[in-house]
C-alpha positions as CSV (number, residue, x, y, z in Angstrom):
1,M,0.0,0.0,0.0
2,T,1.4,3.4,-1.0
3,P,0.7,6.6,0.8
4,Q,-1.6,7.5,-2.1
5,Q,-3.7,4.5,-1.2
6,S,-3.5,5.1,2.5
7,T,-6.6,4.7,4.7
8,A,-5.4,7.2,7.3
9,D,-3.6,10.5,7.4
10,V,-1.2,10.0,10.3
11,S,-0.2,7.2,12.7
12,V,1.2,7.6,16.1
13,V,3.5,4.8,17.4
14,G,3.3,4.8,21.2
15,L,0.2,5.9,23.0
16,G,1.8,7.1,26.2
17,R,1.6,10.6,27.7
18,V,3.1,12.1,24.6
19,G,1.6,10.0,21.9
20,L,-2.0,9.6,23.0
21,P,-2.9,13.3,23.4
22,L,-1.2,13.9,20.1
23,A,-3.2,11.2,18.3
24,L,-6.4,12.5,19.8
25,S,-5.6,16.1,18.8
26,F,-4.9,15.1,15.2
27,A,-8.2,13.2,15.1
28,D,-10.1,16.1,16.8
29,R,-9.0,18.3,13.9
30,G,-10.5,15.9,11.3
31,L,-7.5,13.7,10.4
32,Q,-7.9,9.9,10.2
33,V,-5.5,8.5,12.8
34,V,-4.0,5.1,13.5
35,G,-2.8,4.7,17.1
36,I,-0.2,2.0,17.8
37,D,0.7,0.6,21.2
38,N,2.0,-2.8,22.6
39,D,0.1,-2.5,25.8
40,P,-3.2,-4.3,25.5
41,A,-4.6,-2.7,28.7
42,R,-4.0,0.8,27.3
43,L,-5.5,-0.1,23.9
44,G,-8.5,-1.6,25.7
45,A,-9.0,1.6,27.7
46,V,-8.9,3.8,24.6
47,R,-11.2,1.5,22.7
48,D,-13.6,1.7,25.6
49,G,-13.4,5.5,25.5
50,R,-11.4,5.9,28.8
51,M,-8.2,7.9,29.2
52,P,-5.6,5.6,30.8
53,F,-4.0,8.5,32.6
54,E,-4.7,12.1,33.5
55,E,-4.3,14.9,31.0
56,T,-6.4,18.1,31.4
57,G,-9.3,18.1,29.0
58,A,-8.2,14.9,27.2
59,Q,-11.2,12.8,28.2
60,E,-13.5,15.3,26.6
61,V,-11.4,15.1,23.4
62,L,-11.4,11.3,23.5
63,D,-15.2,11.4,23.9
64,R,-15.5,13.4,20.6
65,V,-12.9,11.3,18.8
66,H,-14.5,8.1,20.0
67,E,-17.9,9.2,18.6
68,S,-16.3,10.4,15.3
69,G,-14.6,7.1,14.5
70,R,-11.5,8.9,13.3
71,L,-9.1,6.9,15.6
72,S,-8.3,3.2,14.9
73,L,-6.0,1.2,17.1
74,S,-3.5,-1.6,16.6
75,G,-0.8,-3.4,18.5
76,R,1.4,-3.9,15.4
77,V,3.9,-1.2,14.4
78,A,3.7,-2.3,10.8
79,D,0.1,-1.1,10.7
80,A,1.4,2.5,11.1
81,A,2.2,2.4,7.4
82,R,-1.5,2.6,6.7
83,A,-1.0,6.3,7.1
84,R,1.1,8.7,5.1
85,H,2.8,10.2,8.1
86,V,4.3,8.0,10.8
87,V,5.0,9.7,14.1
88,I,7.2,7.8,16.6
89,T,6.6,8.7,20.3
90,L,8.4,5.8,22.0
91,G,10.4,6.2,25.1
92,T,14.1,7.0,24.7
93,P,15.9,5.9,27.9
94,S,19.6,5.9,28.7
95,F,21.7,3.1,30.0
96,S,23.1,3.5,33.6
97,H,26.6,4.0,32.2
98,I,25.6,7.2,30.3
99,E,24.8,5.7,26.9
100,I,21.7,6.3,24.9
101,D,19.4,3.3,24.5
102,M,17.9,3.3,21.0
103,R,16.5,-0.2,21.1
104,D,12.8,0.8,21.0
105,I,13.3,3.2,18.1
106,R,15.4,0.7,16.1
107,S,12.9,-2.0,16.7
108,A,10.1,0.2,15.3
109,L,12.2,1.0,12.3
110,D,12.8,-2.7,11.7
111,D,9.0,-3.3,11.8
112,L,8.5,-0.5,9.3
113,L,11.2,-1.3,6.9
114,G,9.2,-3.7,4.8
115,V,6.1,-1.6,4.6
116,L,7.3,2.0,4.0
117,S,7.1,3.3,0.4
118,P,7.9,6.5,-1.4
119,G,5.8,9.4,-0.1
120,H,5.8,8.3,3.5
121,S,7.2,10.5,6.3
122,V,8.8,9.2,9.5
123,I,8.8,11.8,12.3
124,L,10.6,11.4,15.6
125,R,8.6,13.2,18.3
126,S,10.4,11.7,21.3
127,T,13.5,13.4,22.8
128,V,16.5,11.9,21.2
129,A,20.3,12.3,21.3
130,P,22.0,14.6,18.8
131,G,22.5,12.7,15.5
132,T,19.5,10.3,16.0
133,T,17.4,11.8,13.3
134,E,20.2,11.5,10.8
135,F,20.7,8.0,12.0
136,V,17.1,7.1,11.3
137,A,17.4,8.7,7.8
138,G,20.6,6.8,7.1
139,Y,19.1,3.5,8.4
140,L,16.1,3.8,6.1
141,A,18.3,4.8,3.2
142,K,20.8,2.0,3.8
143,H,18.2,-0.8,4.1
144,R,15.6,0.3,1.5
145,G,17.5,2.7,-0.8
146,F,15.2,5.7,-0.2
147,Q,16.3,9.1,-1.2
148,I,15.6,10.9,2.1
149,G,14.0,14.3,1.5
150,E,12.9,13.4,-2.0
151,D,10.9,10.2,-1.9
152,L,10.8,9.5,1.8
153,F,10.7,12.2,4.4
154,V,12.4,12.1,7.9
155,A,12.3,14.8,10.5
156,H,12.5,15.5,14.2
157,A,9.5,17.5,15.6
158,P,10.3,17.4,19.4
159,E,7.6,17.3,22.0
160,R,8.0,20.3,24.3
161,I,4.6,20.4,26.0
162,A,4.3,20.2,29.8
163,A,2.2,17.5,31.5
164,G,-1.3,18.8,32.0
165,R,-1.1,21.5,29.4
166,F,-1.2,19.5,26.2
167,L,-4.4,20.9,24.7
168,E,-3.3,24.5,25.5
169,E,0.3,24.3,24.3
170,I,-0.2,22.2,21.2
171,D,-1.7,25.4,19.7
172,T,0.6,27.9,21.3
173,L,4.2,26.6,21.6
174,P,6.2,27.0,18.4
175,C,6.6,23.6,16.7
176,I,10.2,23.0,15.9
177,V,10.8,20.9,12.8
178,G,14.2,19.6,11.8
179,G,14.0,17.9,8.4
180,V,16.6,15.7,6.6
181,G,17.1,16.6,3.0
182,T,15.3,18.9,0.6
183,R,11.6,18.6,1.5
184,S,11.3,16.7,4.8
185,G,10.8,19.9,6.8
186,E,8.2,21.2,4.4
187,V,6.2,17.9,4.4
188,V,6.3,17.5,8.2
189,G,5.5,21.2,8.7
190,E,2.4,20.8,6.7
191,L,1.2,17.9,8.9
192,F,1.7,19.9,12.1
193,G,0.2,22.9,10.5
194,V,-3.2,21.5,11.5
195,F,-2.5,23.1,14.8
196,R,-2.4,26.9,15.3
197,A,1.2,27.0,16.6
198,P,3.9,28.6,14.4
199,I,6.2,26.1,12.6
200,V,9.9,26.8,13.0
201,Q,12.1,25.1,10.5
202,T,15.7,24.2,11.4
203,T,18.3,21.4,11.0
204,P,17.7,18.0,12.6
205,V,20.6,18.3,15.1
206,Q,19.5,21.8,16.2
207,A,16.0,20.5,16.8
208,E,17.4,17.7,18.9
209,L,19.6,20.1,20.9
210,A,16.8,22.6,21.4
211,K,14.7,20.0,23.2
212,I,17.5,18.4,25.2
213,W,18.8,21.7,26.4
214,A,15.4,23.0,27.3
215,N,15.2,20.2,29.8
216,I,18.8,20.6,30.9
217,L,18.1,24.2,31.6
218,R,15.1,23.4,33.9
219,Y,17.0,20.6,35.6
220,T,19.9,22.9,36.4
221,H,17.5,25.8,37.3
222,F,16.0,23.6,40.0
223,A,19.3,22.2,41.2
224,L,20.5,25.6,42.4
225,P,17.8,26.2,45.1
226,N,18.1,22.5,46.1
227,L,21.8,23.0,46.7
228,L,21.1,26.3,48.5
229,M,18.6,24.5,50.7
230,M,21.3,22.0,51.8
231,D,23.8,24.7,52.4
232,C,21.3,26.6,54.5
233,E,20.6,23.6,56.7
234,R,24.4,23.2,57.2
235,V,25.0,26.7,58.3
236,G,21.7,27.4,60.2
237,A,20.0,29.7,57.6
238,N,16.5,29.7,56.3
239,V,16.5,28.9,52.5
240,F,13.2,30.6,51.8
241,E,14.4,33.9,53.5
242,V,17.6,33.7,51.5
243,I,15.7,33.2,48.3
244,D,13.6,36.2,49.1
245,L,16.7,38.3,49.7
246,I,18.1,37.2,46.4
247,N,15.0,37.9,44.4
248,R,13.3,40.8,46.0
249,D,13.4,43.9,43.8
250,Y,16.7,42.7,42.3
251,P,16.9,42.8,38.5
252,R,19.4,39.9,38.3
253,G,17.6,37.6,40.8
254,G,15.2,34.9,39.7
255,I,16.4,31.8,41.7
256,A,13.6,29.2,41.9
257,Q,12.1,27.5,45.0
258,P,13.5,24.1,46.2
259,G,11.7,20.8,45.9
260,L,12.0,17.2,44.7
261,T,13.1,17.7,41.1
262,A,12.3,14.6,39.0
263,G,10.3,13.1,36.2
264,T,11.3,11.0,33.3
265,C,12.4,13.8,31.0
266,L,14.5,15.9,33.5
267,R,16.2,12.9,35.1
268,K,17.4,11.3,31.9
269,D,17.7,14.0,29.2
270,F,21.0,15.4,30.5
271,T,22.6,12.1,29.6
272,F,21.9,12.8,25.9
273,S,24.5,15.6,26.2
274,E,26.7,13.9,28.9
275,E,27.3,10.9,26.6
276,R,29.7,13.0,24.4
277,S,30.2,16.1,26.5
278,A,33.1,18.5,26.2
279,A,32.8,19.0,30.0
280,P,32.1,15.5,31.3
281,G,30.7,15.5,34.9
282,M,29.2,19.0,34.9
283,L,25.7,17.8,34.3
284,L,26.3,14.7,36.4
285,A,26.9,17.1,39.3
286,V,23.6,18.8,38.6
287,S,21.9,15.4,38.7
288,R,23.6,14.4,42.0
289,V,22.2,17.6,43.6
290,N,18.7,16.8,42.7
291,E,19.0,13.1,43.4
292,S,20.4,13.9,46.9
293,V,17.3,15.7,48.1
294,P,15.5,12.6,49.4
295,L,18.6,11.7,51.5
296,F,18.9,15.3,52.6
297,L,15.3,15.2,53.9
298,L,15.8,11.9,55.6
299,E,18.9,13.0,57.4
300,G,17.2,16.2,58.5
301,V,14.4,14.1,60.1
302,K,17.0,11.9,61.8
303,R,18.8,14.9,63.2
304,R,15.6,16.1,64.8
305,L,14.0,12.8,65.9
306,G,16.9,10.4,66.3
307,T,16.5,6.8,65.2
308,L,13.6,6.3,62.8
309,A,13.2,2.6,63.5
310,N,9.6,1.6,64.3
311,R,8.5,5.3,63.9
312,K,5.5,6.0,61.7
313,I,6.5,8.3,58.9
314,A,3.8,9.6,56.5
315,V,4.8,10.5,52.9
316,L,2.4,12.7,51.1
317,G,2.6,12.3,47.3
318,L,3.9,9.7,44.9
319,A,3.6,11.8,41.6
320,F,6.7,13.5,40.4
321,K,4.8,16.8,39.8
322,A,1.9,18.7,41.4
323,D,-1.6,17.7,40.3
324,T,-0.6,14.9,38.0
325,D,-1.0,11.1,38.3
326,D,2.4,10.5,36.7
327,E,4.8,8.6,39.0
328,R,7.5,7.9,36.4
329,D,11.0,8.6,38.0
330,S,9.4,10.3,41.0
331,L,11.9,10.8,43.8
332,S,9.1,10.0,46.3
333,H,9.9,6.3,45.6
334,K,13.5,6.9,46.4
335,L,12.6,8.7,49.7
336,I,10.3,5.8,50.7
337,R,13.0,3.2,50.0
338,L,15.5,5.2,52.1
339,L,13.0,5.4,55.0
340,E,12.3,1.7,54.8
341,R,16.0,1.0,55.1
342,E,15.9,2.9,58.4
343,L,13.2,0.4,59.5
344,S,10.6,3.2,59.6
345,D,6.9,2.3,59.4
346,V,6.2,4.2,56.1
347,V,2.6,5.0,55.1
348,V,1.8,6.8,51.8
349,H,-1.1,8.9,50.6
350,D,-1.6,10.4,47.1
351,P,-5.1,11.2,45.9
352,R,-4.2,11.2,42.2
353,V,-2.0,8.3,41.3
354,S,-3.2,4.9,40.3
355,T,-1.0,3.1,42.8
356,P,-3.2,2.2,45.8
357,T,-2.4,4.4,48.9
358,V,-4.1,4.9,52.2
359,T,-6.4,7.8,53.0
360,L,-5.0,11.0,54.3
361,E,-6.5,10.3,57.7
362,E,-4.9,6.8,57.9
363,A,-1.6,8.3,56.8
364,L,-1.6,11.0,59.4
365,E,-3.0,9.2,62.4
366,G,-0.2,8.9,64.9
367,A,2.6,9.8,62.5
368,E,5.7,11.2,64.1
369,A,6.9,12.9,60.9
370,V,5.1,13.9,57.7
371,V,7.0,14.5,54.5
372,V,5.3,16.5,51.8
373,A,7.0,14.8,48.8
374,T,4.7,16.3,46.1
375,N,3.1,19.7,46.2
376,H,-0.4,18.7,45.0
377,S,-3.0,21.4,45.5
378,D,-4.7,19.0,47.8
379,F,-1.8,19.3,50.2
380,R,-1.4,23.0,49.8
381,D,-4.9,23.4,51.3
382,P,-4.6,24.8,54.8
383,R,-7.0,22.1,55.9
384,T,-4.2,19.5,55.4
385,L,-2.0,21.3,57.9
386,T,-4.9,21.4,60.3
387,A,-5.4,17.6,59.8
388,I,-1.7,17.0,60.5
389,E,-1.9,18.9,63.8
390,E,-5.2,17.1,64.8
391,L,-4.3,13.6,63.7
392,A,-0.5,13.4,64.1
393,G,-0.3,15.9,67.0
394,A,1.3,19.3,67.6
395,E,4.8,17.7,68.0
396,C,4.7,15.9,64.7
397,L,7.7,16.9,62.5
398,V,6.6,18.3,59.2
399,V,9.0,18.3,56.3
400,D,7.9,20.7,53.6
401,P,10.6,21.6,51.0
402,W,7.8,23.1,48.8
403,N,6.7,25.7,51.4
404,C,3.1,24.5,50.8
405,W,1.6,26.7,53.5
406,G,3.8,29.7,53.3
407,A,5.4,29.1,56.7
408,A,8.9,29.2,55.1
409,Q,10.3,26.2,57.0
410,V,11.7,23.0,55.5
411,F,11.7,21.3,58.9
412,A,9.2,22.4,61.6
413,Y,6.8,20.9,64.1
414,A,3.1,21.1,63.3
415,S,2.4,23.6,66.1
416,E,5.1,25.9,64.8
417,L,3.7,25.8,61.3
418,S,0.2,26.6,62.5
419,A,1.6,29.6,64.6
420,L,3.6,30.9,61.7
421,R,0.6,30.7,59.3
422,A,-1.6,32.5,61.9
423,S,1.0,35.3,62.2
424,A,1.7,35.7,58.5
């Protein structure tokens, strides 16, 4: 089947948190879409008209698309060739020894090799290491003899949308397109032109670097206040007051607030540069700062309470980010494992994730320490602090690196936080 005989406009390989909202958005704009995924449970949920994860407004879009019949589903990558455009949104992890893992992308290419034909386009949407788009083009040319940019089109159109903001940002964030050869950028730009966002044409490697370094910038941006938080604990200063001193009415301020900085993109994407870095170790140091926050919080609790063996510790939040159900690479899990190694009795509450957790009341009842690991809006509600004081007690140690209640204390007892809030 050639693209001229295609039964669909675009296929999306990988219906995760990047791919599924994209597939739904294409279909919602009138395109015939093929969604590909190897997870039967995820395919079943979408077939039944249920979003398998949270994304603001996506369920309503799925309802419309489900009714329209413009989204078909398959578990076979080869079926992606039913559409003229093939968008690959597979995960792109790195090995533990700082090497990019391209197995999923290469596997998808192998599945597509026998079914691609002149006129198809292959688009990398996932974050990839510099040179990956050219590799894909070369791989297809080597094994099938395609003239890339003339009879087969290959480009990188990196996903840059924040979790929870897809439907807003797909129409507002400039869409970067890095095409290989003469016409790839033009062809892929036409596809993404169904959205209202401006199309920015560039080279493949510049598109790759723009996405990687956007994430590196954020990862580094959040590492600085986390390191400052650790320094303040060491010298007896208040990190929130120091940050206020840095930022207040100062034109060259702008330091962020501390917190548990994690998530799949931020925790891995620095390795895409580190693999061949001219300054090896610099970004590893940034990673070590952010990765050290759970241990820093644990040791701060131990300094104040002593041994944690057989003490009930409540952890609020499993998601890596506020008001999402996404637990991927969340540092909450690392914190919990560290607490368990101290023989603590760890209880966990998160009202948003799919992992079963206890109720807030069960988590807080009799807890000797409460760690706010995720700054969900549920936890920022003053009633949560009231519940801590009532159920865990006035002498319960509260660990709040997010400053959820504006009391400006990373470590404080419940009664102190209540008094600080009342006097604020």
